[in-house]
C-alpha positions in Angstrom: -11.2 -14.9 -3.7 -11.0 -12.6 -0.2 -9.7 -8.9 -0.7 -7.0 -8.1 0.8 -6.4 -3.9 2.2 -4.8 -1.0 3.2 -6.1 2.1 5.1 -3.7 5.4 5.2 -4.6 8.4 6.8 -4.7 11.0 3.7 -2.3 13.1 2.8 0.6 13.7 1.0 2.8 11.1 1.1 -0.1 8.5 1.2 -0.6 10.4 -2.4 2.1 8.9 -3.7 1.8 5.3 -2.3 -1.3 4.6 -3.4 0.1 5.4 -7.2 2.9 3.3 -6.6 0.4 0.8 -5.7 -1.7 1.2 -8.3 1.5 1.9 -10.8 2.4 -2.2 -9.5 -1.0 -4.1 -8.5 -3.1 -3.6 -11.7 -6.1 -5.3 -9.7 -6.0 -3.4 -7.4 -8.9 -1.1 -6.2 -9.3 2.9 -4.7 -11.8 4.1 -2.3 -11.3 7.4 -1.3 -12.5 8.9 1.5 -12.1 12.6 3.1 -9.7 11.3 5.3 -8.6 8.2 4.3 -7.7 6.8 1.5 -8.8 2.1 1.0 -6.8 0.4 -1.8 -8.8 -3.8 -1.9 -7.0 -6.2 -4.5 -7.4 -9.8 -5.6 -5.6 -11.9 -3.0 -2.5 -9.9 -2.9 -1.1 -6.4 -2.7 2.8 -5.4 -2.4 3.9 -2.7 -2.4 7.4 -1.9 -3.2 10.3 0.5 -2.1 11.9 1.1 -6.0 7.8 2.4 -7.0 7.4 4.7 -4.1 10.9 6.1 -3.9 10.2 6.9 -8.5 6.6 8.4 -6.8 8.1 10.2 -3.6 11.6 11.4 -5.8 13.4 10.5 -2.6 14.8 7.6 -0.7 11.7 6.0 1.1 11.8 3.1 4.1 8.9 1.2 4.0 9.3 1.9 8.1 7.5 4.9 7.5 4.2 3.3 5.7 3.4 3.0 9.3 3.9 6.7 10.1 0.2 6.7 8.0 -1.1 3.1 8.7 -4.9 2.9 10.1 -5.7 -0.3 9.6 -4.8 -3.7 7.2 -5.9 -7.1 6.2 -4.5 -9.9 5.0 -1.0 -11.7 6.5 1.8 -9.4 6.4 5.2 -10.6 5.0 7.5 -7.5 5.0 11.7 -7.3 3.5 13.7 -3.7 3.7 12.0 -3.8 -0.2 8.7 -4.9 -0.5 6.2 -4.4 1.9 3.2 -7.3 1.1 -0.5 -8.6 2.3 -1.8 -11.8 1.4 -3.8 -14.6 1.9 -2.7 -17.6 2.9 -4.8 -21.0 2.5 
C-alpha cells in the first residue's frame, strides 16, 4: 500500500498538530528534521479538528494547517471537522 504524507514547518503549533495526528492515526510515522516534520501513513491519514483543539487547548480552524504546510501527497478531502489524505485506487 502506498503511503500518504504531510510535511509541516516545525513550530509550537505543528507540534500539537503532529501529536493529534499520532493519536488518531496509529500507523503514522514521524520523521523530524531541524526545520520540518513529515508524517507518513499507509494509505490514509486524517487530521481531526477536535483532536487538535484538545492538544492546543483552544479552538482550531483546520484552515490554519495551511499556514505551516510545506507539502503533502495523497488525494485531499477537507471538511470543517476533518482533513484527510488517501490514495483512491
